[in-house]
C-alpha positions in Angstrom: 234.4 219.1 290.7 233.2 215.7 289.4 229.9 214.7 288.0 226.8 214.3 290.2 225.0 211.0 290.2 221.8 210.4 292.2 221.5 207.2 294.3 219.8 205.7 297.3 221.8 204.2 300.1 220.0 201.3 301.7 221.6 198.7 304.0 225.0 199.8 302.9 224.3 199.4 299.2 223.9 202.2 296.6 221.1 201.9 294.0 221.6 204.4 291.2 218.5 206.4 290.4 219.2 208.1 287.0 222.5 207.4 285.3 225.4 205.7 286.9 229.1 206.2 286.6 230.6 204.2 283.6 233.6 202.7 285.3 234.8 199.1 285.6 237.5 200.0 288.2 236.7 201.0 291.8 236.3 204.7 292.2 236.5 206.9 295.3 233.2 208.6 296.2 232.2 211.5 298.4 228.6 211.0 299.7 226.5 214.0 300.7 223.4 213.0 302.6 220.5 215.3 301.7 217.8 216.2 304.2 214.9 214.0 303.7 211.5 215.6 304.5 208.5 213.7 305.7 205.8 213.1 303.2 204.3 216.3 302.0 206.5 219.3 302.0 205.5 222.8 302.9 204.6 223.7 299.3 202.3 220.7 299.1 200.6 221.6 302.3 200.0 225.2 301.1 198.6 223.9 297.9 196.2 221.5 299.7 195.1 224.4 302.0 194.4 226.7 299.1 192.5 224.1 297.2 190.5 223.1 300.2 189.6 226.8 300.8 188.6 227.2 297.2 186.4 224.1 297.3 184.6 225.4 300.4 183.7 228.7 298.6 181.7 226.8 296.0 182.7 229.2 293.3 183.5 226.5 290.8 179.9 225.2 291.0 178.8 228.0 288.7 180.7 226.4 285.8 178.2 224.1 284.2 180.4 222.9 281.3 184.1 222.9 282.3 185.3 222.0 278.8 183.4 224.9 277.3 184.6 227.3 280.0 188.2 226.2 279.4 187.9 226.8 275.7 186.5 230.3 276.3 189.4 231.1 278.7 192.0 230.0 276.1 190.7 232.2 273.3 193.3 234.3 271.7 193.3 237.8 273.2 194.6 241.0 271.5 198.0 242.1 272.7 198.0 245.5 274.5 
Protein backbone atom coordinates (compact mmCIF):
# COMPACT_ATOMS: atom_id res chain seq x y z
CA UNK A 1 0.00 0.00 0.00
CA UNK A 2 1.27 3.48 -0.82
CA UNK A 3 1.58 6.52 1.36
CA UNK A 4 -1.48 8.50 2.42
CA UNK A 5 -1.72 12.21 1.60
CA UNK A 6 -4.61 14.44 2.65
CA UNK A 7 -6.15 16.78 0.11
CA UNK A 8 -9.36 18.64 -0.65
CA UNK A 9 -11.05 18.22 -4.02
CA UNK A 10 -12.80 21.37 -5.21
CA UNK A 11 -13.94 22.05 -8.76
CA UNK A 12 -11.90 19.13 -10.04
CA UNK A 13 -8.62 20.30 -8.46
CA UNK A 14 -6.76 18.79 -5.53
CA UNK A 15 -5.34 21.07 -2.83
CA UNK A 16 -2.88 19.30 -0.55
CA UNK A 17 -3.52 19.80 3.17
CA UNK A 18 -0.40 18.51 4.88
CA UNK A 19 2.43 17.13 2.83
CA UNK A 20 2.20 16.43 -0.87
CA UNK A 21 3.77 13.72 -3.01
CA UNK A 22 7.27 14.67 -4.15
CA UNK A 23 7.02 13.71 -7.79
CA UNK A 24 7.68 15.58 -11.02
CA UNK A 25 6.14 12.93 -13.24
CA UNK A 26 2.38 12.26 -13.33
CA UNK A 27 1.31 9.60 -10.85
CA UNK A 28 -1.79 7.46 -10.73
CA UNK A 29 -4.00 8.12 -7.70
CA UNK A 30 -6.82 6.28 -6.00
CA UNK A 31 -9.17 8.73 -4.31
CA UNK A 32 -11.27 7.67 -1.32
CA UNK A 33 -14.06 10.10 -0.46
CA UNK A 34 -14.53 10.34 3.31
CA UNK A 35 -17.94 10.97 4.79
CA UNK A 36 -18.17 14.64 5.64
CA UNK A 37 -20.32 15.45 8.63
CA UNK A 38 -22.27 18.62 9.06
CA UNK A 39 -20.75 21.14 11.45
CA UNK A 40 -20.67 19.81 14.99
CA UNK A 41 -20.31 16.08 15.28
CA UNK A 42 -22.02 13.96 17.90
CA UNK A 43 -19.15 14.27 20.39
CA UNK A 44 -19.28 18.07 20.16
CA UNK A 45 -23.04 18.02 20.68
CA UNK A 46 -22.64 15.81 23.77
CA UNK A 47 -19.96 18.12 25.19
CA UNK A 48 -22.17 21.17 24.63
CA UNK A 49 -25.10 19.45 26.35
CA UNK A 50 -22.96 18.47 29.34
CA UNK A 51 -21.46 21.95 29.71
CA UNK A 52 -24.90 23.56 29.41
CA UNK A 53 -26.27 21.27 32.12
CA UNK A 54 -23.27 22.02 34.35
CA UNK A 55 -23.73 25.77 33.88
CA UNK A 56 -27.40 25.52 34.88
CA UNK A 57 -26.52 23.83 38.18
CA UNK A 58 -24.57 26.89 39.30
CA UNK A 59 -22.07 24.65 41.09
CA UNK A 60 -19.10 26.57 39.72
CA UNK A 61 -20.39 29.81 41.26
CA UNK A 62 -19.05 28.64 44.62
CA UNK A 63 -15.47 29.05 43.36
CA UNK A 64 -14.49 32.62 44.22
CA UNK A 65 -10.89 32.51 42.98
CA UNK A 66 -10.57 30.04 40.09
CA UNK A 67 -6.75 30.32 39.92
CA UNK A 68 -6.40 29.51 43.64
CA UNK A 69 -8.86 26.64 43.31
CA UNK A 70 -6.89 25.25 40.37
CA UNK A 71 -3.61 25.44 42.29
CA UNK A 72 -5.16 23.59 45.23
CA UNK A 73 -6.47 20.88 42.89
CA UNK A 74 -3.03 20.40 41.35
CA UNK A 75 -1.16 19.89 44.63
CA UNK A 76 0.93 16.76 44.75
CA UNK A 77 -0.90 13.91 46.41
CA UNK A 78 0.61 10.91 48.12
CA UNK A 79 0.56 7.72 46.11
CA UNK A 80 -1.57 4.96 47.57
